[in-house]
MIDOSE-1310 file (N, C-alpha, C; in nm, 2 decimals, decimal comma, always signed):
residues 279
mddm	+13,01/+9,06/+8,27/+12,87/+9,06/+8,24/+12,79/+9,11/+8,35; +12,83/+9,06/+8,47/+12,75/+9,10/+8,60/+12,77/+9,25/+8,62; +12,89/+9,30/+8,59/+12,92/+9,44/+8,61/+12,83/+9,52/+8,52; +12,82/+9,47/+8,39/+12,74/+9,55/+8,30/+12,59/+9,55/+8,33
mnre	+12,55/+9,44/+8,39/+12,41/+9,43/+8,43/+12,38/+9,53/+8,55; +12,48/+9,53/+8,64/+12,47/+9,61/+8,75/+12,46/+9,77/+8,71; +12,54/+9,79/+8,61/+12,55/+9,93/+8,57/+12,42/+9,97/+8,50; +12,36/+9,87/+8,42/+12,23/+9,90/+8,36/+12,12/+9,92/+8,46
dere	+12,12/+9,83/+8,57/+12,02/+9,84/+8,68/+12,04/+9,98/+8,75; +12,17/+10,02/+8,77/+12,19/+10,15/+8,83/+12,14/+10,26/+8,75; +12,17/+10,26/+8,62/+12,12/+10,36/+8,53/+11,97/+10,37/+8,53; +11,90/+10,26/+8,52/+11,76/+10,26/+8,52/+11,70/+10,31/+8,65
kiei	+11,76/+10,28/+8,76/+11,72/+10,34/+8,89/+11,74/+10,49/+8,90; +11,84/+10,54/+8,84/+11,87/+10,68/+8,84/+11,76/+10,75/+8,75; +11,73/+10,68/+8,63/+11,63/+10,74/+8,54/+11,50/+10,74/+8,61; +11,46/+10,64/+8,68/+11,33/+10,63/+8,75/+11,32/+10,74/+8,86
elml	+11,44/+10,76/+8,94/+11,43/+10,86/+9,05/+11,42/+10,99/+8,99; +11,49/+11,03/+8,88/+11,48/+11,16/+8,81/+11,34/+11,18/+8,76; +11,28/+11,08/+8,70/+11,14/+11,09/+8,65/+11,04/+11,13/+8,77; +11,05/+11,05/+8,88/+10,97/+11,07/+8,99/+10,99/+11,21/+9,05
dgih	+11,12/+11,25/+9,06/+11,15/+11,39/+9,11/+11,08/+11,50/+9,02; +11,09/+11,47/+8,89/+11,04/+11,57/+8,78/+10,88/+11,57/+8,81; +10,82/+11,46/+8,82/+10,67/+11,46/+8,84/+10,63/+11,53/+8,97; +10,71/+11,51/+9,07/+10,68/+11,57/+9,19/+10,70/+11,73/+9,18
rfyg	+10,81/+11,77/+9,12/+10,83/+11,91/+9,11/+10,74/+11,98/+9,02; +10,71/+11,92/+8,91/+10,63/+11,99/+8,80/+10,47/+11,97/+8,83; +10,43/+11,85/+8,87/+10,29/+11,83/+8,89/+10,24/+11,81/+9,03; +10,33/+11,79/+9,12/+10,30/+11,78/+9,27/+10,26/+11,64/+9,31
fdfr	+10,26/+11,54/+9,23/+10,24/+11,40/+9,26/+10,37/+11,34/+9,32; +10,36/+11,28/+9,44/+10,49/+11,22/+9,50/+10,48/+11,07/+9,51; +10,56/+11,01/+9,41/+10,56/+10,86/+9,42/+10,71/+10,82/+9,47; +10,78/+10,91/+9,52/+10,92/+10,88/+9,54/+10,93/+10,78/+9,66
nyay	+10,84/+10,75/+9,74/+10,85/+10,66/+9,85/+10,75/+10,54/+9,83; +10,72/+10,51/+9,70/+10,64/+10,39/+9,67/+10,74/+10,27/+9,66; +10,69/+10,15/+9,69/+10,77/+10,04/+9,68/+10,84/+10,02/+9,55; +10,97/+10,01/+9,54/+11,04/+10,02/+9,41/+11,00/+9,91/+9,32
sslr	+10,99/+9,78/+9,35/+10,97/+9,68/+9,26/+10,84/+9,69/+9,19; +10,73/+9,73/+9,26/+10,60/+9,74/+9,21/+10,60/+9,87/+9,12; +10,66/+9,97/+9,16/+10,67/+10,10/+9,08/+10,74/+10,07/+8,95; +10,85/+10,00/+8,96/+10,93/+9,98/+8,83/+10,85/+9,89/+8,73
rriw	+10,78/+9,79/+8,78/+10,70/+9,71/+8,69/+10,59/+9,79/+8,63; +10,52/+9,88/+8,70/+10,41/+9,96/+8,63/+10,47/+10,07/+8,55; +10,59/+10,12/+8,57/+10,65/+10,22/+8,48/+10,68/+10,15/+8,36; +10,74/+10,03/+8,35/+10,77/+9,97/+8,23/+10,65/+9,92/+8,15
hrih	+10,54/+9,89/+8,22/+10,41/+9,87/+8,15/+10,37/+9,99/+8,08; +10,39/+10,10/+8,13/+10,35/+10,23/+8,06/+10,45/+10,27/+7,95; +10,57/+10,24/+7,97/+10,67/+10,26/+7,86/+10,63/+10,17/+7,74; +10,61/+10,05/+7,75/+10,57/+9,96/+7,65/+10,44/+10,00/+7,59
tekl	+10,34/+10,04/+7,66/+10,21/+10,08/+7,61/+10,23/+10,21/+7,52; +10,32/+10,30/+7,57/+10,34/+10,42/+7,49/+10,43/+10,40/+7,37; +10,48/+10,27/+7,35/+10,56/+10,24/+7,25/+10,70/+10,32/+7,25; +10,75/+10,32/+7,37/+10,88/+10,39/+7,40/+10,98/+10,29/+7,43
qtvs	+11,11/+10,33/+7,45/+11,21/+10,24/+7,48/+11,28/+10,25/+7,61; +11,28/+10,38/+7,67/+11,35/+10,40/+7,80/+11,27/+10,48/+7,89; +11,30/+10,48/+8,02/+11,24/+10,56/+8,12/+11,26/+10,71/+8,09; +11,38/+10,75/+8,04/+11,39/+10,89/+8,01/+11,30/+10,94/+7,90
alqe	+11,27/+10,85/+7,80/+11,18/+10,89/+7,70/+11,04/+10,90/+7,75; +11,01/+10,82/+7,86/+10,87/+10,84/+7,92/+10,87/+10,97/+8,00; +10,98/+11,00/+8,06/+10,98/+11,12/+8,14/+10,96/+11,24/+8,05; +11,03/+11,25/+7,93/+11,01/+11,36/+7,85/+10,87/+11,37/+7,80
rilh	+10,80/+11,26/+7,77/+10,66/+11,27/+7,73/+10,57/+11,32/+7,84; +10,59/+11,27/+7,96/+10,51/+11,30/+8,07/+10,52/+11,45/+8,11; +10,64/+11,51/+8,10/+10,67/+11,64/+8,13/+10,61/+11,74/+8,03; +10,58/+11,69/+7,92/+10,53/+11,77/+7,81/+10,38/+11,74/+7,76
drga	+10,33/+11,64/+7,82/+10,20/+11,59/+7,78/+10,12/+11,55/+7,91; +10,03/+11,63/+7,95/+9,95/+11,60/+8,08/+9,87/+11,47/+8,06; +9,83/+11,44/+7,94/+9,76/+11,32/+7,91/+9,84/+11,20/+7,94; +9,98/+11,20/+7,91/+10,06/+11,09/+7,94/+10,08/+11,08/+8,09
lerl	+10,08/+11,18/+8,16/+10,09/+11,17/+8,30/+9,96/+11,11/+8,36; +9,84/+11,15/+8,31/+9,72/+11,09/+8,36/+9,72/+10,93/+8,33; +9,77/+10,89/+8,22/+9,78/+10,75/+8,19/+9,87/+10,68/+8,29; +9,98/+10,74/+8,32/+10,07/+10,68/+8,42/+10,01/+10,68/+8,56
lsdl	+9,94/+10,78/+8,60/+9,87/+10,79/+8,73/+9,78/+10,66/+8,74; +9,70/+10,64/+8,63/+9,61/+10,52/+8,63/+9,69/+10,39/+8,65; +9,81/+10,38/+8,59/+9,89/+10,26/+8,62/+9,94/+10,25/+8,76; +9,98/+10,37/+8,82/+10,05/+10,37/+8,95/+9,94/+10,35/+9,06
sipv	+9,81/+10,37/+9,03/+9,71/+10,36/+9,13/+9,60/+10,26/+9,08; +9,65/+10,14/+9,04/+9,56/+10,04/+8,98/+9,45/+10,00/+9,07; +9,33/+10,02/+9,06/+9,22/+9,99/+9,16/+9,21/+9,83/+9,17; +9,23/+9,78/+9,28/+9,20/+9,63/+9,31/+9,11/+9,64/+9,43
temf	+8,98/+9,63/+9,39/+8,87/+9,66/+9,49/+8,74/+9,59/+9,44; +8,66/+9,57/+9,54/+8,52/+9,51/+9,51/+8,43/+9,55/+9,62; +8,30/+9,54/+9,61/+8,21/+9,56/+9,72/+8,21/+9,46/+9,82; +8,21/+9,50/+9,95/+8,22/+9,42/+10,07/+8,34/+9,32/+10,06
rnpt	+8,44/+9,38/+10,01/+8,57/+9,29/+10,00/+8,60/+9,24/+10,14; +8,65/+9,11/+10,15/+8,67/+9,06/+10,28/+8,55/+9,07/+10,36; +8,44/+9,00/+10,33/+8,31/+9,02/+10,39/+8,31/+8,99/+10,55; +8,40/+8,91/+10,59/+8,40/+8,88/+10,73/+8,45/+9,01/+10,81
mfrw	+8,52/+9,10/+10,75/+8,56/+9,22/+10,82/+8,43/+9,31/+10,83; +8,35/+9,32/+10,73/+8,23/+9,40/+10,73/+8,12/+9,34/+10,83; +8,12/+9,20/+10,84/+8,03/+9,14/+10,93/+8,07/+9,18/+11,08; +8,21/+9,17/+11,10/+8,26/+9,20/+11,23/+8,23/+9,35/+11,27
freh	+8,25/+9,43/+11,18/+8,22/+9,58/+11,20/+8,07/+9,59/+11,23; +7,98/+9,53/+11,16/+7,85/+9,54/+11,18/+7,80/+9,49/+11,31; +7,86/+9,38/+11,35/+7,81/+9,31/+11,47/+7,88/+9,38/+11,60; +8,00/+9,42/+11,59/+8,08/+9,47/+11,71/+8,09/+9,63/+11,72
lipi	+8,11/+9,69/+11,60/+8,13/+9,84/+11,61/+8,01/+9,92/+11,59; +7,92/+9,88/+11,51/+7,80/+9,95/+11,48/+7,73/+9,99/+11,61; +7,71/+9,89/+11,71/+7,65/+9,92/+11,84/+7,71/+10,04/+11,91; +7,85/+10,05/+11,90/+7,92/+10,15/+11,96/+7,90/+10,28/+11,89
lrny	+7,90/+10,28/+11,76/+7,88/+10,40/+11,68/+7,74/+10,46/+11,70; +7,65/+10,38/+11,74/+7,51/+10,43/+11,77/+7,51/+10,54/+11,87; +7,62/+10,54/+11,97/+7,62/+10,64/+12,07/+7,67/+10,78/+12,03; +7,71/+10,79/+11,90/+7,76/+10,92/+11,86/+7,65/+10,99/+11,80
pylr	+7,63/+11,12/+11,82/+7,53/+11,20/+11,75/+7,56/+11,22/+11,61; +7,69/+11,22/+11,57/+7,73/+11,25/+11,43/+7,86/+11,17/+11,40; +7,87/+11,11/+11,29/+7,98/+11,03/+11,25/+8,05/+11,08/+11,13; +8,18/+11,09/+11,13/+8,27/+11,11/+11,02/+8,35/+10,99/+10,99
iwha	+8,34/+10,95/+10,87/+8,42/+10,83/+10,83/+8,50/+10,87/+10,70; +8,63/+10,83/+10,71/+8,73/+10,86/+10,59/+8,77/+10,73/+10,53; +8,74/+10,72/+10,40/+8,79/+10,62/+10,31/+8,90/+10,67/+10,23; +9,03/+10,64/+10,28/+9,14/+10,70/+10,22/+9,20/+10,60/+10,11
gcst	+9,22/+10,66/+10,00/+9,26/+10,57/+9,88/+9,14/+10,49/+9,84; +9,02/+10,56/+9,81/+8,90/+10,49/+9,79/+8,89/+10,43/+9,65; +8,98/+10,46/+9,56/+8,97/+10,41/+9,43/+8,84/+10,44/+9,36; +8,78/+10,33/+9,30/+8,66/+10,37/+9,22/+8,54/+10,36/+9,30
geev	+8,55/+10,34/+9,44/+8,44/+10,37/+9,53/+8,36/+10,25/+9,57; +8,39/+10,13/+9,54/+8,32/+10,01/+9,58/+8,30/+10,00/+9,73; +8,41/+10,02/+9,80/+8,41/+10,01/+9,95/+8,33/+10,12/+10,01; +8,33/+10,24/+9,95/+8,25/+10,35/+10,00/+8,11/+10,32/+9,99
ysma	+8,06/+10,27/+9,88/+7,91/+10,23/+9,86/+7,88/+10,12/+9,96; +7,97/+10,03/+9,98/+7,94/+9,92/+10,08/+7,92/+9,98/+10,22; +8,00/+10,07/+10,26/+7,98/+10,13/+10,39/+7,85/+10,21/+10,40; +7,82/+10,28/+10,29/+7,69/+10,35/+10,29/+7,57/+10,26/+10,30
imlh	+7,58/+10,15/+10,23/+7,47/+10,04/+10,24/+7,46/+9,99/+10,38; +7,58/+9,96/+10,44/+7,56/+9,90/+10,58/+7,51/+10,00/+10,68; +7,55/+10,12/+10,67/+7,51/+10,23/+10,76/+7,36/+10,26/+10,74; +7,31/+10,25/+10,62/+7,18/+10,27/+10,59/+7,09/+10,16/+10,65
eegl	+7,13/+10,04/+10,64/+7,06/+9,93/+10,70/+7,06/+9,93/+10,85; +7,17/+9,99/+10,90/+7,17/+10,00/+11,06/+7,11/+10,14/+11,11; +7,06/+10,22/+11,02/+7,00/+10,34/+11,06/+7,08/+10,45/+11,10; +7,21/+10,44/+11,06/+7,30/+10,55/+11,09/+7,35/+10,64/+10,98
ydrt	+7,31/+10,60/+10,86/+7,35/+10,69/+10,74/+7,31/+10,84/+10,75; +7,20/+10,86/+10,80/+7,15/+11,00/+10,80/+7,23/+11,09/+10,89; +7,31/+11,03/+10,98/+7,39/+11,12/+11,07/+7,54/+11,09/+11,04; +7,57/+11,05/+10,92/+7,71/+11,02/+10,89/+7,75/+11,10/+10,77
riya	+7,87/+11,14/+10,77/+7,93/+11,20/+10,65/+8,05/+11,11/+10,61; +8,05/+11,06/+10,49/+8,17/+10,98/+10,44/+8,25/+11,07/+10,35; +8,38/+11,07/+10,38/+8,48/+11,14/+10,30/+8,56/+11,04/+10,22; +8,54/+11,03/+10,09/+8,60/+10,94/+10,00/+8,71/+11,01/+9,92
tdmn	+8,84/+10,97/+9,94/+8,95/+11,05/+9,88/+9,04/+10,95/+9,80; +9,10/+11,00/+9,70/+9,20/+10,93/+9,63/+9,29/+11,04/+9,55; +9,41/+11,00/+9,51/+9,49/+11,09/+9,44/+9,45/+11,09/+9,29; +9,38/+10,99/+9,25/+9,36/+10,97/+9,10/+9,22/+11,02/+9,07
qfsl	+9,22/+11,14/+9,00/+9,09/+11,20/+8,97/+9,01/+11,11/+8,88; +9,06/+11,03/+8,79/+8,99/+10,94/+8,70/+8,91/+10,84/+8,79; +8,98/+10,79/+8,89/+8,91/+10,69/+8,98/+8,79/+10,76/+9,06; +8,82/+10,88/+9,10/+8,72/+10,96/+9,17/+8,60/+10,98/+9,09
dkak	+8,62/+11,02/+8,97/+8,51/+11,05/+8,87/+8,43/+10,92/+8,85; +8,49/+10,80/+8,84/+8,41/+10,68/+8,83/+8,34/+10,66/+8,96; +8,40/+10,67/+9,07/+8,33/+10,66/+9,20/+8,20/+10,74/+9,21; +8,22/+10,87/+9,17/+8,10/+10,96/+9,18/+7,99/+10,91/+9,10
eglf	+8,02/+10,85/+8,98/+7,91/+10,80/+8,89/+7,83/+10,68/+8,96; +7,89/+10,61/+9,04/+7,83/+10,49/+9,10/+7,78/+10,39/+9,00; +7,86/+10,38/+8,90/+7,83/+10,29/+8,78/+7,93/+10,17/+8,78; +7,87/+10,05/+8,79/+7,96/+9,93/+8,79/+7,92/+9,82/+8,70
plek	+8,01/+9,73/+8,66/+7,97/+9,63/+8,56/+7,87/+9,53/+8,61; +7,77/+9,50/+8,53/+7,66/+9,41/+8,58/+7,72/+9,27/+8,60; +7,82/+9,23/+8,53/+7,88/+9,10/+8,55/+7,94/+9,08/+8,69; +7,97/+9,18/+8,76/+8,03/+9,17/+8,89/+7,92/+9,15/+9,00
mkdy	+7,80/+9,18/+8,97/+7,69/+9,18/+9,08/+7,67/+9,05/+9,14; +7,69/+8,93/+9,08/+7,68/+8,80/+9,14/+7,78/+8,79/+9,25; +7,90/+8,83/+9,22/+8,00/+8,81/+9,33/+7,98/+8,92/+9,44; +7,94/+9,03/+9,40/+7,91/+9,14/+9,50/+7,79/+9,10/+9,59
tkny	+7,69/+9,04/+9,53/+7,57/+8,99/+9,61/+7,61/+8,89/+9,71; +7,71/+8,80/+9,68/+7,75/+8,70/+9,77/+7,83/+8,77/+9,88; +7,92/+8,86/+9,84/+7,99/+8,93/+9,95/+7,90/+9,00/+10,05; +7,79/+9,06/+9,99/+7,70/+9,14/+10,07/+7,63/+9,05/+10,17
mdag	+7,59/+8,93/+10,12/+7,52/+8,84/+10,21/+7,61/+8,79/+10,31; +7,74/+8,76/+10,28/+7,83/+8,70/+10,37/+7,87/+8,81/+10,47; +7,85/+8,94/+10,43/+7,89/+9,04/+10,52/+7,78/+9,08/+10,62; +7,67/+9,01/+10,61/+7,55/+9,03/+10,71/+7,45/+9,12/+10,64
gtqs	+7,44/+9,14/+10,51/+7,34/+9,22/+10,46/+7,20/+9,17/+10,49; +7,11/+9,27/+10,51/+6,97/+9,23/+10,56/+6,86/+9,25/+10,46; +6,89/+9,30/+10,34/+6,80/+9,32/+10,24/+6,84/+9,25/+10,11; +6,75/+9,27/+10,00/+6,80/+9,22/+9,88/+6,89/+9,31/+9,81
fsey	+7,01/+9,27/+9,78/+7,11/+9,35/+9,73/+7,07/+9,43/+9,60; +6,99/+9,37/+9,53/+6,95/+9,43/+9,39/+6,86/+9,55/+9,42; +6,81/+9,57/+9,54/+6,73/+9,69/+9,57/+6,81/+9,82/+9,56; +6,95/+9,80/+9,57/+7,03/+9,92/+9,58/+7,08/+9,97/+9,45
ytak	+7,05/+9,90/+9,34/+7,10/+9,94/+9,21/+6,98/+9,91/+9,10; +7,01/+9,98/+8,98/+6,92/+9,96/+8,87/+7,01/+9,92/+8,76; +6,97/+9,81/+8,69/+7,06/+9,76/+8,58/+7,02/+9,82/+8,45; +7,12/+9,86/+8,37/+7,10/+9,92/+8,24/+7,21/+9,87/+8,15
ynsv	+7,16/+9,80/+8,05/+7,25/+9,73/+7,95/+7,35/+9,64/+8,03; +7,48/+9,68/+8,02/+7,58/+9,59/+8,08/+7,64/+9,64/+8,21; +7,57/+9,75/+8,26/+7,61/+9,81/+8,39/+7,50/+9,82/+8,48; +7,53/+9,86/+8,61/+7,44/+9,90/+8,71/+7,48/+10,03/+8,77
ifqp	+7,37/+10,11/+8,81/+7,40/+10,24/+8,87/+7,33/+10,23/+9,01; +7,41/+10,27/+9,12/+7,35/+10,25/+9,25/+7,26/+10,37/+9,28; +7,17/+10,35/+9,37/+7,06/+10,45/+9,40/+7,11/+10,58/+9,44; +7,06/+10,69/+9,40/+7,11/+10,82/+9,44/+7,12/+10,85/+9,58
flkk	+7,03/+10,80/+9,66/+7,03/+10,82/+9,81/+7,16/+10,77/+9,87; +7,23/+10,68/+9,81/+7,36/+10,63/+9,88/+7,47/+10,73/+9,86; +7,46/+10,83/+9,77/+7,56/+10,92/+9,74/+7,54/+11,05/+9,83; +7,42/+11,07/+9,89/+7,39/+11,20/+9,95/+7,47/+11,24/+10,06
niif	+7,53/+11,15/+10,13/+7,62/+11,19/+10,24/+7,77/+11,15/+10,22; +7,80/+11,14/+10,09/+7,94/+11,11/+10,05/+8,00/+11,23/+9,98; +8,12/+11,27/+10,03/+8,20/+11,38/+9,96/+8,32/+11,31/+9,90; +8,34/+11,32/+9,77/+8,44/+11,27/+9,70/+8,55/+11,38/+9,67
aehn	+8,67/+11,36/+9,71/+8,77/+11,47/+9,70/+8,91/+11,41/+9,67; +8,99/+11,49/+9,59/+9,12/+11,45/+9,57/+9,21/+11,47/+9,69; +9,29/+11,37/+9,73/+9,38/+11,38/+9,85/+9,49/+11,28/+9,82; +9,62/+11,33/+9,84/+9,74/+11,25/+9,82/+9,80/+11,21/+9,96
latd	+9,80/+11,09/+9,99/+9,85/+11,05/+10,12/+9,99/+11,07/+10,14; +10,06/+11,09/+10,02/+10,21/+11,11/+10,03/+10,24/+11,26/+10,06; +10,15/+11,35/+10,03/+10,19/+11,49/+10,05/+10,09/+11,57/+10,13; +9,96/+11,53/+10,13/+9,86/+11,62/+10,19/+9,84/+11,59/+10,34
rsfn	+9,78/+11,69/+10,41/+9,77/+11,68/+10,55/+9,63/+11,63/+10,59; +9,61/+11,62/+10,72/+9,48/+11,59/+10,78/+9,38/+11,70/+10,75; +9,26/+11,67/+10,73/+9,16/+11,78/+10,70/+9,04/+11,77/+10,79; +9,04/+11,67/+10,89/+8,92/+11,67/+10,98/+8,95/+11,57/+11,08
efqv	+8,86/+11,55/+11,18/+8,88/+11,45/+11,28/+8,76/+11,34/+11,25; +8,80/+11,21/+11,26/+8,72/+11,11/+11,22/+8,69/+11,00/+11,33; +8,57/+10,94/+11,33/+8,54/+10,83/+11,42/+8,59/+10,69/+11,36; +8,60/+10,70/+11,22/+8,65/+10,57/+11,15/+8,73/+10,61/+11,03
ifcr	+8,85/+10,54/+11,02/+8,93/+10,56/+10,90/+8,95/+10,43/+10,83; +8,90/+10,41/+10,70/+8,94/+10,29/+10,62/+9,05/+10,32/+10,52; +9,15/+10,24/+10,53/+9,26/+10,25/+10,43/+9,31/+10,11/+10,41; +9,25/+10,04/+10,32/+9,27/+9,89/+10,31/+9,34/+9,86/+10,18
nvmi	+9,46/+9,79/+10,19/+9,54/+9,75/+10,08/+9,59/+9,86/+10,00; +9,63/+9,97/+10,06/+9,69/+10,08/+10,00/+9,83/+10,10/+10,04; +9,86/+10,08/+10,17/+10,00/+10,10/+10,21/+10,09/+9,99/+10,17; +10,04/+9,88/+10,13/+10,13/+9,77/+10,08/+10,21/+9,82/+9,96
yfdk	+10,17/+9,93/+9,89/+10,25/+9,97/+9,78/+10,35/+10,09/+9,82; +10,36/+10,12/+9,95/+10,44/+10,22/+10,00/+10,57/+10,16/+10,07; +10,68/+10,24/+10,06/+10,80/+10,20/+10,14/+10,78/+10,23/+10,29; +10,87/+10,20/+10,37/+10,86/+10,22/+10,51/+10,85/+10,37/+10,55
vlqd	+10,92/+10,45/+10,48/+10,91/+10,60/+10,51/+10,77/+10,65/+10,48; +10,71/+10,61/+10,38/+10,58/+10,67/+10,34/+10,47/+10,60/+10,43; +10,49/+10,47/+10,46/+10,40/+10,41/+10,55/+10,40/+10,48/+10,69; +10,51/+10,52/+10,74/+10,52/+10,58/+10,87/+10,45/+10,73/+10,86
rvhr	+10,47/+10,79/+10,75/+10,40/+10,92/+10,74/+10,25/+10,91/+10,74; +10,20/+10,80/+10,67/+10,06/+10,77/+10,66/+10,00/+10,74/+10,79; +10,07/+10,64/+10,87/+10,03/+10,61/+11,00/+10,02/+10,73/+11,09; +10,11/+10,82/+11,08/+10,11/+10,94/+11,17/+9,99/+11,03/+11,12
lfye	+9,96/+11,04/+10,99/+9,85/+11,12/+10,95/+9,72/+11,06/+11,00; +9,71/+10,93/+11,00/+9,58/+10,86/+11,04/+9,57/+10,88/+11,20; +9,68/+10,87/+11,27/+9,67/+10,88/+11,41/+9,62/+11,03/+11,45; +9,68/+11,12/+11,38/+9,64/+11,26/+11,40/+9,50/+11,29/+11,37
slam	+9,44/+11,21/+11,27/+9,32/+11,24/+11,22/+9,21/+11,17/+11,29; +9,24/+11,07/+11,37/+9,14/+10,98/+11,44/+9,11/+11,05/+11,57; +8,97/+11,06/+11,60/+8,93/+11,09/+11,74/+8,97/+10,99/+11,84; +8,97/+11,03/+11,97/+9,00/+10,93/+12,06/+8,89/+10,82/+12,06
dgvl	+8,93/+10,70/+12,07/+8,84/+10,58/+12,06/+8,80/+10,56/+11,92; +8,86/+10,63/+11,82/+8,83/+10,61/+11,67/+8,89/+10,48/+11,63; +8,83/+10,43/+11,52/+8,87/+10,30/+11,47/+8,94/+10,32/+11,34; +9,05/+10,24/+11,32/+9,14/+10,23/+11,19/+9,12/+10,10/+11,14
algn	+9,08/+10,08/+11,01/+9,06/+9,96/+10,94/+9,17/+9,96/+10,83; +9,25/+9,85/+10,84/+9,36/+9,83/+10,74/+9,33/+9,70/+10,66; +9,41/+9,68/+10,55/+9,40/+9,56/+10,47/+9,46/+9,44/+10,54; +9,43/+9,32/+10,47/+9,45/+9,19/+10,54/+9,60/+9,17/+10,53
kesi	+9,68/+9,24/+10,46/+9,83/+9,22/+10,46/+9,90/+9,34/+10,53; +9,83/+9,42/+10,60/+9,88/+9,54/+10,66/+9,86/+9,53/+10,82; +9,93/+9,61/+10,89/+9,92/+9,61/+11,03/+9,98/+9,74/+11,09; +9,95/+9,76/+11,22/+10,01/+9,87/+11,30/+10,14/+9,82/+11,37
nfta	+10,17/+9,69/+11,37/+10,28/+9,65/+11,43/+10,41/+9,71/+11,38; +10,50/+9,74/+11,47/+10,63/+9,80/+11,43/+10,61/+9,94/+11,38; +10,50/+10,01/+11,40/+10,49/+10,15/+11,37/+10,51/+10,23/+11,50; +10,53/+10,36/+11,49/+10,56/+10,45/+11,60/+10,44/+10,46/+11,68
hmaq	+10,32/+10,43/+11,63/+10,20/+10,46/+11,71/+10,13/+10,33/+11,75; +10,21/+10,21/+11,74/+10,16/+10,08/+11,78/+10,10/+10,09/+11,93; +10,17/+10,15/+12,02/+10,12/+10,14/+12,16/+10,00/+10,23/+12,19; +9,97/+10,32/+12,09/+9,85/+10,40/+12,11/+9,72/+10,34/+12,06
yevl	+9,73/+10,22/+12,02/+9,61/+10,14/+11,96/+9,58/+10,02/+12,05; +9,45/+9,99/+12,05/+9,41/+9,86/+12,11/+9,37/+9,78/+11,99; +9,41/+9,65/+11,98/+9,38/+9,56/+11,88/+9,23/+9,51/+11,89; +9,13/+9,55/+11,81/+9,00/+9,50/+11,82/+8,99/+9,37/+11,75
sdke	+9,05/+9,35/+11,64/+9,04/+9,22/+11,57/+9,17/+9,21/+11,49; +9,26/+9,13/+11,53/+9,39/+9,11/+11,46/+9,36/+9,04/+11,32; +9,26/+8,95/+11,32/+9,23/+8,88/+11,19/+9,17/+8,98/+11,09; +9,08/+9,07/+11,14/+9,01/+9,17/+11,05/+9,09/+9,30/+11,03
klyr	+9,20/+9,31/+11,10/+9,29/+9,43/+11,10/+9,21/+9,55/+11,14; +9,15/+9,55/+11,25/+9,06/+9,67/+11,31/+9,13/+9,71/+11,44; +9,16/+9,83/+11,46/+9,23/+9,89/+11,57/+9,16/+10,01/+11,62; +9,17/+10,03/+11,76/+9,10/+10,15/+11,82/+9,21/+10,23/+11,89
kvr	+9,20/+10,37/+11,86/+9,30/+10,45/+11,92/+9,26/+10,48/+12,07; +9,34/+10,45/+12,16/+9,31/+10,45/+12,30/+9,40/+10,56/+12,38; +9,50/+10,62/+12,32/+9,59/+10,71/+12,38/+9,65/+10,80/+12,28
């Protein structure tokens, strides 16, 4: 019985590897170094949703139907985000880093894996309140075009505003949060001026290269879905993309510890996962 189960697990793993290789070769999306257990769970969710029976059947559909690929991409990049998520990090950033950023004549900030844009708009609001937004360019990137399209709209559910308002206040917000959006039916749309210095663009951390030099890079709760090989690649990409004294912000379950570039950073706040490139 155990041997039979092991054979089934092995066959399934081969099927998944073949499908991921096919997606990479045919479409250019590379999920081959994503954490296997999370990947497997999301693939089977898509198999059941498509009313299929096997990984191979899903592979056949994806390779012949771009729509099926788009649906799988949404599964594999499920957005788990909110405005001013982990507000103590935003408060720390506002109180300790904004004074330093004031010394720069121009700022470039990269939100890598921006999902549907909640964190991007949070940054725009904070920079606006601190008088830095007009000399800042925010680059918001994700591999999922559907998420990017939602981010560009700046349209969010009205029901989330109560929680977002609390996060905003806990993060040190200085205005009334409702000034930044207009409610319409069951949604809110954020004010157009918040988008004026944001560039939304498709970028795949698994395959694409650096495209600029940045004073700040945010990539929070993205690399937890990557295996060690891909994590190392992304850490190298961020190190090469950060200006000297630039700041890297990671998620609360992520760290630069045990990475090849650990010695090149100074820990600004271990609790808030903020690091400065010093060499």
